[in-house]
Structures are given as structure tokens and as C-alpha cells.
ChimeraX commands (.cxc) that place a marker at each C-alpha (Angstrom):
marker #1 position -7.66,76.50,11.79 radius 0.5
marker #1 position -10.09,74.24,9.75 radius 0.5
marker #1 position -11.20,75.96,6.18 radius 0.5
marker #1 position -14.82,75.41,7.18 radius 0.5
marker #1 position -14.75,77.30,10.33 radius 0.5
marker #1 position -13.26,80.31,8.41 radius 0.5
marker #1 position -15.80,80.09,6.13 radius 0.5
marker #1 position -18.59,80.08,8.37 radius 0.5
marker #1 position -17.12,82.73,10.54 radius 0.5
marker #1 position -16.85,84.87,7.25 radius 0.5
marker #1 position -20.41,84.50,6.36 radius 0.5
marker #1 position -21.75,85.09,9.66 radius 0.5
marker #1 position -19.91,88.36,9.69 radius 0.5
marker #1 position -21.52,88.94,6.32 radius 0.5
marker #1 position -25.21,88.13,7.26 radius 0.5
marker #1 position -24.69,90.28,10.22 radius 0.5
marker #1 position -23.83,93.57,8.28 radius 0.5
marker #1 position -26.88,93.27,6.51 radius 0.5
marker #1 position -28.69,92.53,9.70 radius 0.5
marker #1 position -27.19,95.77,11.26 radius 0.5
marker #1 position -29.40,98.27,10.04 radius 0.5
marker #1 position -32.51,96.58,10.99 radius 0.5
marker #1 position -30.96,96.19,14.64 radius 0.5
marker #1 position -29.84,100.19,14.89 radius 0.5
marker #1 position -33.17,101.11,13.62 radius 0.5
marker #1 position -35.21,98.96,16.33 radius 0.5
marker #1 position -32.64,100.21,18.83 radius 0.5
marker #1 position -33.16,103.59,18.13 radius 0.5
marker #1 position -36.52,103.98,17.57 radius 0.5
marker #1 position -38.23,101.09,19.71 radius 0.5
marker #1 position -35.99,99.59,22.42 radius 0.5
marker #1 position -34.55,102.92,23.33 radius 0.5
marker #1 position -37.83,104.69,23.56 radius 0.5
marker #1 position -39.34,101.91,25.49 radius 0.5
marker #1 position -36.79,101.80,28.02 radius 0.5
marker #1 position -37.20,105.51,28.56 radius 0.5
marker #1 position -40.65,105.10,28.89 radius 0.5
marker #1 position -40.39,102.41,31.66 radius 0.5
marker #1 position -37.84,104.18,33.66 radius 0.5
marker #1 position -40.11,107.22,33.48 radius 0.5
marker #1 position -43.08,105.19,34.91 radius 0.5
marker #1 position -41.03,105.01,38.46 radius 0.5
marker #1 position -40.10,108.92,38.11 radius 0.5
marker #1 position -42.05,111.55,40.44 radius 0.5
marker #1 position -44.05,115.05,39.85 radius 0.5
marker #1 position -43.36,117.62,42.19 radius 0.5
marker #1 position -44.34,121.14,41.90 radius 0.5
marker #1 position -45.57,120.13,38.15 radius 0.5
marker #1 position -42.16,119.22,37.48 radius 0.5
marker #1 position -40.73,115.52,36.61 radius 0.5
marker #1 position -38.31,114.60,39.14 radius 0.5
marker #1 position -35.80,111.19,38.33 radius 0.5
marker #1 position -36.38,108.76,40.81 radius 0.5
marker #1 position -36.82,105.18,41.38 radius 0.5
marker #1 position -40.34,105.01,43.16 radius 0.5
marker #1 position -43.30,102.72,42.39 radius 0.5
marker #1 position -45.78,105.61,43.46 radius 0.5
marker #1 position -47.29,105.61,39.95 radius 0.5
marker #1 position -47.41,102.08,39.59 radius 0.5
marker #1 position -49.50,101.88,42.72 radius 0.5
marker #1 position -51.70,104.95,42.36 radius 0.5
marker #1 position -52.85,103.67,38.94 radius 0.5
marker #1 position -53.32,100.06,39.48 radius 0.5
marker #1 position -55.32,101.18,43.05 radius 0.5
marker #1 position -57.56,103.31,40.66 radius 0.5
marker #1 position -60.62,101.50,39.30 radius 0.5
marker #1 position -61.02,103.78,36.50 radius 0.5
marker #1 position -57.71,102.41,34.99 radius 0.5
marker #1 position -58.95,98.74,35.34 radius 0.5
marker #1 position -62.31,100.02,33.59 radius 0.5
marker #1 position -60.53,101.52,30.81 radius 0.5
marker #1 position -57.92,98.66,30.48 radius 0.5
marker #1 position -60.94,96.05,29.98 radius 0.5
marker #1 position -62.88,98.33,27.79 radius 0.5
marker #1 position -60.12,98.83,25.47 radius 0.5
marker #1 position -59.44,94.99,25.60 radius 0.5
marker #1 position -62.88,94.22,24.80 radius 0.5
marker #1 position -63.44,96.99,21.93 radius 0.5
marker #1 position -60.31,95.64,20.52 radius 0.5
marker #1 position -60.97,91.92,20.68 radius 0.5
marker #1 position -64.80,92.70,19.39 radius 0.5
marker #1 position -63.25,94.83,16.46 radius 0.5
marker #1 position -60.82,91.83,15.46 radius 0.5
marker #1 position -63.84,89.32,15.45 radius 0.5
marker #1 position -65.78,91.58,13.20 radius 0.5
marker #1 position -63.12,92.64,10.89 radius 0.5
marker #1 position -61.72,88.96,10.60 radius 0.5
marker #1 position -65.27,87.60,9.79 radius 0.5
marker #1 position -66.20,90.46,7.49 radius 0.5
marker #1 position -63.06,90.32,5.37 radius 0.5
marker #1 position -63.10,86.66,5.59 radius 0.5
marker #1 position -66.04,86.60,2.39 radius 0.5
marker #1 position -64.55,89.33,0.55 radius 0.5
marker #1 position -60.82,87.95,0.63 radius 0.5
marker #1 position -62.13,84.12,-0.30 radius 0.5
marker #1 position -63.91,85.94,-3.22 radius 0.5
marker #1 position -60.92,88.12,-4.33 radius 0.5
marker #1 position -58.29,84.77,-3.87 radius 0.5
marker #1 position -60.57,82.03,-5.67 radius 0.5
marker #1 position -63.54,83.95,-7.47 radius 0.5
marker #1 position -61.74,86.84,-9.84 radius 0.5
marker #1 position -59.22,86.92,-12.25 radius 0.5
marker #1 position -55.41,88.09,-11.35 radius 0.5
marker #1 position -56.04,91.11,-13.03 radius 0.5
marker #1 position -59.21,91.98,-11.08 radius 0.5
marker #1 position -57.51,90.82,-8.29 radius 0.5
marker #1 position -54.67,93.32,-8.60 radius 0.5
marker #1 position -57.19,96.14,-9.39 radius 0.5
marker #1 position -59.18,95.44,-6.11 radius 0.5
marker #1 position -56.29,95.45,-3.80 radius 0.5
marker #1 position -55.33,98.81,-5.35 radius 0.5
marker #1 position -58.69,100.52,-4.62 radius 0.5
marker #1 position -58.26,98.88,-0.77 radius 0.5
marker #1 position -55.03,100.63,-0.90 radius 0.5
marker #1 position -56.30,103.91,-1.80 radius 0.5
marker #1 position -57.99,104.82,1.58 radius 0.5
marker #1 position -54.52,105.17,3.12 radius 0.5
marker #1 position -53.71,107.82,0.90 radius 0.5
marker #1 position -55.64,110.07,3.17 radius 0.5
marker #1 position -55.21,110.88,6.68 radius 0.5
marker #1 position -57.10,108.48,8.73 radius 0.5
marker #1 position -58.22,111.39,10.70 radius 0.5
marker #1 position -60.03,113.12,7.59 radius 0.5
marker #1 position -61.65,109.61,6.94 radius 0.5
marker #1 position -62.84,109.65,10.67 radius 0.5
marker #1 position -64.28,113.18,10.39 radius 0.5
marker #1 position -66.33,112.45,6.88 radius 0.5
marker #1 position -68.22,109.61,9.17 radius 0.5
marker #1 position -69.89,112.55,11.14 radius 0.5
marker #1 position -71.64,113.70,7.74 radius 0.5
marker #1 position -72.90,109.87,7.46 radius 0.5
marker #1 position -73.71,108.59,11.04 radius 0.5
marker #1 position -75.08,112.21,12.71 radius 0.5
marker #1 position -78.71,112.11,13.64 radius 0.5
marker #1 position -79.32,114.44,10.63 radius 0.5
marker #1 position -76.93,112.47,8.65 radius 0.5
marker #1 position -77.05,110.42,5.46 radius 0.5
marker #1 position -78.22,107.22,6.86 radius 0.5
marker #1 position -80.86,108.52,8.91 radius 0.5
marker #1 position -82.16,110.66,5.95 radius 0.5
marker #1 position -82.34,107.57,4.27 radius 0.5
marker #1 position -84.06,105.75,6.97 radius 0.5
marker #1 position -86.20,108.72,7.54 radius 0.5
marker #1 position -87.63,108.03,3.90 radius 0.5
marker #1 position -89.26,104.56,5.21 radius 0.5
marker #1 position -90.10,105.93,8.34 radius 0.5
marker #1 position -87.27,104.97,10.55 radius 0.5
marker #1 position -85.15,106.90,12.81 radius 0.5
marker #1 position -83.46,108.93,13.61 radius 0.5
marker #1 position -80.93,106.78,15.50 radius 0.5
marker #1 position -78.09,107.88,17.59 radius 0.5
marker #1 position -74.78,106.41,16.17 radius 0.5
marker #1 position -72.21,109.25,17.22 radius 0.5
marker #1 position -70.63,108.97,20.42 radius 0.5
marker #1 position -71.69,105.25,20.71 radius 0.5
marker #1 position -69.91,102.09,20.92 radius 0.5
marker #1 position -71.28,101.52,17.33 radius 0.5
marker #1 position -69.44,104.79,16.27 radius 0.5
marker #1 position -66.24,103.58,17.60 radius 0.5
marker #1 position -66.43,100.36,15.90 radius 0.5
marker #1 position -66.97,101.96,12.64 radius 0.5
marker #1 position -63.67,104.12,13.10 radius 0.5
marker #1 position -61.99,100.84,13.96 radius 0.5
marker #1 position -63.40,99.20,10.77 radius 0.5
marker #1 position -61.97,102.39,9.04 radius 0.5
marker #1 position -58.62,101.77,9.87 radius 0.5
marker #1 position -58.47,97.98,9.87 radius 0.5
marker #1 position -60.45,96.48,7.41 radius 0.5
marker #1 position -59.12,97.20,4.20 radius 0.5
marker #1 position -55.68,95.99,5.58 radius 0.5
marker #1 position -57.21,92.76,7.09 radius 0.5
marker #1 position -58.85,91.89,3.80 radius 0.5
marker #1 position -55.57,92.64,1.92 radius 0.5
marker #1 position -53.75,90.26,4.43 radius 0.5
marker #1 position -56.30,87.64,3.90 radius 0.5
marker #1 position -56.46,87.64,0.40 radius 0.5
marker #1 position -52.47,87.33,-0.02 radius 0.5
marker #1 position -52.52,84.36,2.09 radius 0.5
marker #1 position -55.38,82.65,0.25 radius 0.5
marker #1 position -54.20,83.39,-3.05 radius 0.5
marker #1 position -50.94,81.37,-2.30 radius 0.5
marker #1 position -52.85,78.27,-1.16 radius 0.5
marker #1 position -52.35,75.09,-3.28 radius 0.5
marker #1 position -55.10,74.71,-5.61 radius 0.5
marker #1 position -54.31,71.23,-6.06 radius 0.5
marker #1 position -54.99,70.56,-2.35 radius 0.5
marker #1 position -58.64,72.30,-2.98 radius 0.5
marker #1 position -59.01,70.05,-6.22 radius 0.5
marker #1 position -58.04,66.86,-4.30 radius 0.5
marker #1 position -60.40,67.72,-1.55 radius 0.5
marker #1 position -63.41,68.25,-4.05 radius 0.5
marker #1 position -62.39,64.40,-5.59 radius 0.5
marker #1 position -62.59,63.07,-2.43 radius 0.5
marker #1 position -66.11,64.29,-2.08 radius 0.5
marker #1 position -65.43,67.18,0.40 radius 0.5
marker #1 position -68.20,69.98,0.25 radius 0.5
marker #1 position -67.67,73.62,0.06 radius 0.5
marker #1 position -67.95,74.23,3.36 radius 0.5
marker #1 position -65.54,71.26,4.36 radius 0.5
marker #1 position -62.95,72.33,1.90 radius 0.5
marker #1 position -62.98,75.93,3.45 radius 0.5
marker #1 position -62.54,74.80,7.26 radius 0.5
marker #1 position -60.47,71.62,6.44 radius 0.5
marker #1 position -58.46,72.83,3.73 radius 0.5
marker #1 position -58.30,76.71,3.12 radius 0.5
marker #1 position -58.40,77.80,6.78 radius 0.5
marker #1 position -55.79,75.91,7.69 radius 0.5
marker #1 position -53.10,76.31,4.53 radius 0.5
marker #1 position -53.85,80.01,5.04 radius 0.5
marker #1 position -53.85,80.15,8.82 radius 0.5
marker #1 position -50.85,82.37,9.34 radius 0.5
marker #1 position -51.89,85.22,6.94 radius 0.5
marker #1 position -55.49,84.94,8.74 radius 0.5
marker #1 position -53.91,84.99,12.23 radius 0.5
marker #1 position -51.35,87.87,11.30 radius 0.5
marker #1 position -54.40,89.83,9.68 radius 0.5
marker #1 position -56.10,89.40,13.33 radius 0.5
marker #1 position -53.06,90.70,15.18 radius 0.5
marker #1 position -52.83,93.96,13.07 radius 0.5
marker #1 position -56.41,94.59,13.78 radius 0.5
marker #1 position -56.16,93.97,17.41 radius 0.5
marker #1 position -53.00,96.39,17.84 radius 0.5
marker #1 position -54.34,98.96,15.78 radius 0.5
marker #1 position -57.69,98.97,17.44 radius 0.5
marker #1 position -56.03,98.65,20.78 radius 0.5
marker #1 position -53.95,101.80,20.28 radius 0.5
marker #1 position -56.15,103.83,18.43 radius 0.5
marker #1 position -57.13,107.28,19.83 radius 0.5
marker #1 position -58.97,108.90,17.23 radius 0.5
marker #1 position -62.09,106.55,16.62 radius 0.5
marker #1 position -62.82,106.33,20.67 radius 0.5
marker #1 position -62.26,110.03,20.92 radius 0.5
marker #1 position -64.19,111.48,17.98 radius 0.5
marker #1 position -66.94,108.79,17.18 radius 0.5
marker #1 position -67.16,106.96,20.39 radius 0.5
marker #1 position -67.25,110.09,22.57 radius 0.5
marker #1 position -64.30,109.19,24.76 radius 0.5
marker #1 position -66.72,108.49,27.54 radius 0.5
marker #1 position -65.99,105.83,29.05 radius 0.5
marker #1 position -62.09,106.51,28.17 radius 0.5
marker #1 position -60.10,103.96,26.33 radius 0.5
marker #1 position -56.40,103.76,27.70 radius 0.5
marker #1 position -54.92,105.72,24.54 radius 0.5
marker #1 position -57.37,108.70,26.04 radius 0.5
marker #1 position -56.86,107.96,29.40 radius 0.5
marker #1 position -52.92,108.94,28.66 radius 0.5
marker #1 position -53.84,112.04,27.38 radius 0.5
marker #1 position -56.19,113.03,30.29 radius 0.5
marker #1 position -53.63,111.72,32.76 radius 0.5
marker #1 position -51.03,114.18,31.13 radius 0.5
marker #1 position -53.39,117.11,31.72 radius 0.5
marker #1 position -53.84,116.27,35.06 radius 0.5
marker #1 position -51.00,117.84,37.03 radius 0.5
marker #1 position -48.54,117.00,34.34 radius 0.5
marker #1 position -48.70,113.53,35.52 radius 0.5
marker #1 position -46.32,111.77,32.91 radius 0.5
marker #1 position -45.25,109.04,34.92 radius 0.5
marker #1 position -48.88,108.05,35.58 radius 0.5
marker #1 position -49.33,108.06,31.73 radius 0.5
marker #1 position -46.21,106.11,31.18 radius 0.5
marker #1 position -47.69,103.39,33.47 radius 0.5
marker #1 position -50.75,103.10,31.39 radius 0.5
marker #1 position -48.46,102.98,28.23 radius 0.5
marker #1 position -45.91,100.05,29.73 radius 0.5
marker #1 position -49.36,98.00,30.39 radius 0.5
marker #1 position -50.41,98.72,26.75 radius 0.5
marker #1 position -47.26,97.72,25.30 radius 0.5
marker #1 position -46.99,94.76,27.43 radius 0.5
marker #1 position -50.51,93.53,26.45 radius 0.5
marker #1 position -49.75,94.04,22.78 radius 0.5
marker #1 position -46.86,91.95,23.05 radius 0.5
marker #1 position -48.11,89.33,24.99 radius 0.5
marker #1 position -51.09,89.22,22.39 radius 0.5
marker #1 position -48.51,89.27,19.34 radius 0.5
marker #1 position -46.23,86.50,20.64 radius 0.5
marker #1 position -49.15,84.53,21.39 radius 0.5
marker #1 position -50.81,85.01,18.17 radius 0.5
marker #1 position -47.61,84.50,16.02 radius 0.5
marker #1 position -46.80,80.88,17.91 radius 0.5
marker #1 position -50.27,79.93,16.97 radius 0.5
marker #1 position -50.04,81.26,13.19 radius 0.5
marker #1 position -46.97,78.89,12.67 radius 0.5
marker #1 position -47.38,76.35,15.12 radius 0.5
marker #1 position -47.85,72.88,13.21 radius 0.5
marker #1 position -49.86,70.14,14.31 radius 0.5
marker #1 position -47.86,66.96,15.56 radius 0.5
marker link #1:1,2 radius 0.2
marker link #1:2,3 radius 0.2
marker link #1:3,4 radius 0.2
marker link #1:4,5 radius 0.2
marker link #1:5,6 radius 0.2
marker link #1:6,7 radius 0.2
marker link #1:7,8 radius 0.2
marker link #1:8,9 radius 0.2
marker link #1:9,10 radius 0.2
marker link #1:10,11 radius 0.2
marker link #1:11,12 radius 0.2
marker link #1:12,13 radius 0.2
marker link #1:13,14 radius 0.2
marker link #1:14,15 radius 0.2
marker link #1:15,16 radius 0.2
marker link #1:16,17 radius 0.2
marker link #1:17,18 radius 0.2
marker link #1:18,19 radius 0.2
marker link #1:19,20 radius 0.2
marker link #1:20,21 radius 0.2
marker link #1:21,22 radius 0.2
marker link #1:22,23 radius 0.2
marker link #1:23,24 radius 0.2
marker link #1:24,25 radius 0.2
marker link #1:25,26 radius 0.2
marker link #1:26,27 radius 0.2
marker link #1:27,28 radius 0.2
marker link #1:28,29 radius 0.2
marker link #1:29,30 radius 0.2
marker link #1:30,31 radius 0.2
marker link #1:31,32 radius 0.2
marker link #1:32,33 radius 0.2
marker link #1:33,34 radius 0.2
marker link #1:34,35 radius 0.2
marker link #1:35,36 radius 0.2
marker link #1:36,37 radius 0.2
marker link #1:37,38 radius 0.2
marker link #1:38,39 radius 0.2
marker link #1:39,40 radius 0.2
marker link #1:40,41 radius 0.2
marker link #1:41,42 radius 0.2
marker link #1:42,43 radius 0.2
marker link #1:43,44 radius 0.2
marker link #1:44,45 radius 0.2
marker link #1:45,46 radius 0.2
marker link #1:46,47 radius 0.2
marker link #1:47,48 radius 0.2
marker link #1:48,49 radius 0.2
marker link #1:49,50 radius 0.2
marker link #1:50,51 radius 0.2
marker link #1:51,52 radius 0.2
marker link #1:52,53 radius 0.2
marker link #1:53,54 radius 0.2
marker link #1:54,55 radius 0.2
marker link #1:55,56 radius 0.2
marker link #1:56,57 radius 0.2
marker link #1:57,58 radius 0.2
marker link #1:58,59 radius 0.2
marker link #1:59,60 radius 0.2
marker link #1:60,61 radius 0.2
marker link #1:61,62 radius 0.2
marker link #1:62,63 radius 0.2
marker link #1:63,64 radius 0.2
marker link #1:64,65 radius 0.2
marker link #1:65,66 radius 0.2
marker link #1:66,67 radius 0.2
marker link #1:67,68 radius 0.2
marker link #1:68,69 radius 0.2
marker link #1:69,70 radius 0.2
marker link #1:70,71 radius 0.2
marker link #1:71,72 radius 0.2
marker link #1:72,73 radius 0.2
marker link #1:73,74 radius 0.2
marker link #1:74,75 radius 0.2
marker link #1:75,76 radius 0.2
marker link #1:76,77 radius 0.2
marker link #1:77,78 radius 0.2
marker link #1:78,79 radius 0.2
marker link #1:79,80 radius 0.2
marker link #1:80,81 radius 0.2
marker link #1:81,82 radius 0.2
marker link #1:82,83 radius 0.2
marker link #1:83,84 radius 0.2
marker link #1:84,85 radius 0.2
marker link #1:85,86 radius 0.2
marker link #1:86,87 radius 0.2
marker link #1:87,88 radius 0.2
marker link #1:88,89 radius 0.2
marker link #1:89,90 radius 0.2
marker link #1:90,91 radius 0.2
marker link #1:91,92 radius 0.2
marker link #1:92,93 radius 0.2
marker link #1:93,94 radius 0.2
marker link #1:94,95 radius 0.2
marker link #1:95,96 radius 0.2
marker link #1:96,97 radius 0.2
marker link #1:97,98 radius 0.2
marker link #1:98,99 radius 0.2
marker link #1:99,100 radius 0.2
marker link #1:100,101 radius 0.2
marker link #1:101,102 radius 0.2
marker link #1:102,103 radius 0.2
marker link #1:103,104 radius 0.2
marker link #1:104,105 radius 0.2
marker link #1:105,106 radius 0.2
marker link #1:106,107 radius 0.2
marker link #1:107,108 radius 0.2
marker link #1:108,109 radius 0.2
marker link #1:109,110 radius 0.2
marker link #1:110,111 radius 0.2
marker link #1:111,112 radius 0.2
marker link #1:112,113 radius 0.2
marker link #1:113,114 radius 0.2
marker link #1:114,115 radius 0.2
marker link #1:115,116 radius 0.2
marker link #1:116,117 radius 0.2
marker link #1:117,118 radius 0.2
marker link #1:118,119 radius 0.2
marker link #1:119,120 radius 0.2
marker link #1:120,121 radius 0.2
marker link #1:121,122 radius 0.2
marker link #1:122,123 radius 0.2
marker link #1:123,124 radius 0.2
marker link #1:124,125 radius 0.2
marker link #1:125,126 radius 0.2
marker link #1:126,127 radius 0.2
marker link #1:127,128 radius 0.2
marker link #1:128,129 radius 0.2
marker link #1:129,130 radius 0.2
marker link #1:130,131 radius 0.2
marker link #1:131,132 radius 0.2
marker link #1:132,133 radius 0.2
marker link #1:133,134 radius 0.2
marker link #1:134,135 radius 0.2
marker link #1:135,136 radius 0.2
marker link #1:136,137 radius 0.2
marker link #1:137,138 radius 0.2
marker link #1:138,139 radius 0.2
marker link #1:139,140 radius 0.2
marker link #1:140,141 radius 0.2
marker link #1:141,142 radius 0.2
marker link #1:142,143 radius 0.2
marker link #1:143,144 radius 0.2
marker link #1:144,145 radius 0.2
marker link #1:145,146 radius 0.2
marker link #1:146,147 radius 0.2
marker link #1:147,148 radius 0.2
marker link #1:148,149 radius 0.2
marker link #1:149,150 radius 0.2
marker link #1:150,151 radius 0.2
marker link #1:151,152 radius 0.2
marker link #1:152,153 radius 0.2
marker link #1:153,154 radius 0.2
marker link #1:154,155 radius 0.2
marker link #1:155,156 radius 0.2
marker link #1:156,157 radius 0.2
marker link #1:157,158 radius 0.2
marker link #1:158,159 radius 0.2
marker link #1:159,160 radius 0.2
marker link #1:160,161 radius 0.2
marker link #1:161,162 radius 0.2
marker link #1:162,163 radius 0.2
marker link #1:163,164 radius 0.2
marker link #1:164,165 radius 0.2
marker link #1:165,166 radius 0.2
marker link #1:166,167 radius 0.2
marker link #1:167,168 radius 0.2
marker link #1:168,169 radius 0.2
marker link #1:169,170 radius 0.2
marker link #1:170,171 radius 0.2
marker link #1:171,172 radius 0.2
marker link #1:172,173 radius 0.2
marker link #1:173,174 radius 0.2
marker link #1:174,175 radius 0.2
marker link #1:175,176 radius 0.2
marker link #1:176,177 radius 0.2
marker link #1:177,178 radius 0.2
marker link #1:178,179 radius 0.2
marker link #1:179,180 radius 0.2
marker link #1:180,181 radius 0.2
marker link #1:181,182 radius 0.2
marker link #1:182,183 radius 0.2
marker link #1:183,184 radius 0.2
marker link #1:184,185 radius 0.2
marker link #1:185,186 radius 0.2
marker link #1:186,187 radius 0.2
marker link #1:187,188 radius 0.2
marker link #1:188,189 radius 0.2
marker link #1:189,190 radius 0.2
marker link #1:190,191 radius 0.2
marker link #1:191,192 radius 0.2
marker link #1:192,193 radius 0.2
marker link #1:193,194 radius 0.2
marker link #1:194,195 radius 0.2
marker link #1:195,196 radius 0.2
marker link #1:196,197 radius 0.2
marker link #1:197,198 radius 0.2
marker link #1:198,199 radius 0.2
marker link #1:199,200 radius 0.2
marker link #1:200,201 radius 0.2
marker link #1:201,202 radius 0.2
marker link #1:202,203 radius 0.2
marker link #1:203,204 radius 0.2
marker link #1:204,205 radius 0.2
marker link #1:205,206 radius 0.2
marker link #1:206,207 radius 0.2
marker link #1:207,208 radius 0.2
marker link #1:208,209 radius 0.2
marker link #1:209,210 radius 0.2
marker link #1:210,211 radius 0.2
marker link #1:211,212 radius 0.2
marker link #1:212,213 radius 0.2
marker link #1:213,214 radius 0.2
marker link #1:214,215 radius 0.2
marker link #1:215,216 radius 0.2
marker link #1:216,217 radius 0.2
marker link #1:217,218 radius 0.2
marker link #1:218,219 radius 0.2
marker link #1:219,220 radius 0.2
marker link #1:220,221 radius 0.2
marker link #1:221,222 radius 0.2
marker link #1:222,223 radius 0.2
marker link #1:223,224 radius 0.2
marker link #1:224,225 radius 0.2
marker link #1:225,226 radius 0.2
marker link #1:226,227 radius 0.2
marker link #1:227,228 radius 0.2
marker link #1:228,229 radius 0.2
marker link #1:229,230 radius 0.2
marker link #1:230,231 radius 0.2
marker link #1:231,232 radius 0.2
marker link #1:232,233 radius 0.2
marker link #1:233,234 radius 0.2
marker link #1:234,235 radius 0.2
marker link #1:235,236 radius 0.2
marker link #1:236,237 radius 0.2
marker link #1:237,238 radius 0.2
marker link #1:238,239 radius 0.2
marker link #1:239,240 radius 0.2
marker link #1:240,241 radius 0.2
marker link #1:241,242 radius 0.2
marker link #1:242,243 radius 0.2
marker link #1:243,244 radius 0.2
marker link #1:244,245 radius 0.2
marker link #1:245,246 radius 0.2
marker link #1:246,247 radius 0.2
marker link #1:247,248 radius 0.2
marker link #1:248,249 radius 0.2
marker link #1:249,250 radius 0.2
marker link #1:250,251 radius 0.2
marker link #1:251,252 radius 0.2
marker link #1:252,253 radius 0.2
marker link #1:253,254 radius 0.2
marker link #1:254,255 radius 0.2
marker link #1:255,256 radius 0.2
marker link #1:256,257 radius 0.2
marker link #1:257,258 radius 0.2
marker link #1:258,259 radius 0.2
marker link #1:259,260 radius 0.2
marker link #1:260,261 radius 0.2
marker link #1:261,262 radius 0.2
marker link #1:262,263 radius 0.2
marker link #1:263,264 radius 0.2
marker link #1:264,265 radius 0.2
marker link #1:265,266 radius 0.2
marker link #1:266,267 radius 0.2
marker link #1:267,268 radius 0.2
marker link #1:268,269 radius 0.2
marker link #1:269,270 radius 0.2
marker link #1:270,271 radius 0.2
marker link #1:271,272 radius 0.2
marker link #1:272,273 radius 0.2
marker link #1:273,274 radius 0.2
marker link #1:274,275 radius 0.2
marker link #1:275,276 radius 0.2
marker link #1:276,277 radius 0.2
marker link #1:277,278 radius 0.2
marker link #1:278,279 radius 0.2
marker link #1:279,280 radius 0.2
marker link #1:280,281 radius 0.2
marker link #1:281,282 radius 0.2
marker link #1:282,283 radius 0.2
marker link #1:283,284 radius 0.2
marker link #1:284,285 radius 0.2
marker link #1:285,286 radius 0.2
view
């Protein structure tokens, strides 16, 4: 056997040894539960007890219900809108952190952006009650200038505030790290060739930082699409998003198989979005 083949085989086994913990983790905590959830979607419920079977009853029931599709498209629209808002709001902040402040200041600001994650997202969401309530901080301030009170809780606006609380700091951090790694020589070359500020941003910075910008948007979409807290506590849960629909379905006659159908649809949607976005992020123009 040639020596090169032996060396290659040893290298492959060595690499596999380092990959093994990640593979085991994914199998135990992602692939395994996902397969069980798919299998459970074909089970039946008889006398409020789940019975192992292979029936498409739950799929037919859920796909035939108008409220399921209403919840699906509502969740999709809210997550997409949250992604657009977070990406657009985060970009100026990330641009300033990447190009307008010193490295020391950038590290401190990123640290401050991380601090909110030290507390529970549920606690941060409940704090918005004090701010958004009809007798809350914002309406009291507006009252001094003769405006309001405005209803902000139990609305789509309240849901969006919750989504931004969850995702905006993370999107800013990801965009900042991506833009901070843009080659400054490319920016200087574009400026020397007469490119204005906006042209530099759209022709140099955004293409160079595309991967980070897209990954930030993907994280925002995934977190918003699966979030239960914001639409339930700030959005009023009516009409329900898919995460709320799962809870409502399990409470209705212990219909875990139907809830599993909803969860599988959510996972399928997120996988399609994630793989499409990653392909877009790392695609190169030919």
C-alpha cells in the first residue's frame, strides 16, 4: 500500500475524532428529537391518550384548517418584517461601530450590547409593560405635549418591540464584526477613484460584508419566527402565531400529534430559509 494512502487514512481518522463530539451532540439533541417529532405527527389520540400509529389524520386535519394557514402566514410575515426592521436599524449602528469609533470604544459598546442577554428575555419583555401601557412611560411623556394615550400593548407594534428586544443587539453585533473585517484598502481605493459615500457603502462595504449581514438577518428571522413570548405577552396572542398555536393545540384534547405537525412545518420553513440564506451569503459572482 502506498505511504501516501496510509498517511491520508490516518489524517481522516484524526479529523473524524475531533468531529465526533459535534456529531454526537447533533444526533442526541437535534436529529433524534426531530425524528421523534416527525414520527409523533403520525400518531393518534384516543380517549385523551396518544397512541402509536402511522396515520396522516393529523396532517389532513391541520392542513384543512384555515386558522392554521392564517397563523402560518402571519408568523412568516411578522418574522420577515422584524428581519427587515432589525437589519435596517442595525446597519447604521454597526457602520458607526466598524468605521467611526476606536477599537477600544467598539469593544466596550459590544460589551454593552451583550449585557441585556445576561437577564431573562421574559423579564425584559415584562419590563415593556411599564413603558408601553396606556398609563406607561411613553404615553405619560406624550401626554405632556397633548398627545395620546395610544394603545401599544396587545398590538402588532407590541409584538415587534418584543422581537427587537430579542434580536436587535445580536444583529448589530454580527453586522459590526462583519464590517470591521472589511479590507480598508478597498474603501480607500474606491474613494481615490471618486466614489461617494453611498457608492462606497453599496459597491464595496455591503458586498464585502455580505456574509455577516445575511447571517445576522437569518438569526433575526429564526428567533422571531419561533418566538412565543413577544406575540403572547406584548401582542395579545390574537390572532395566534405558530408558537402560540402549538400551545393551544396541546391544550385542546391533548392533541400532541397536531401540535407536532405545526412544529414540523416550522422546522421545515426555518431550514429552507436558513439553507437558502447561507447559499446566498457565500455565493460568488461569476
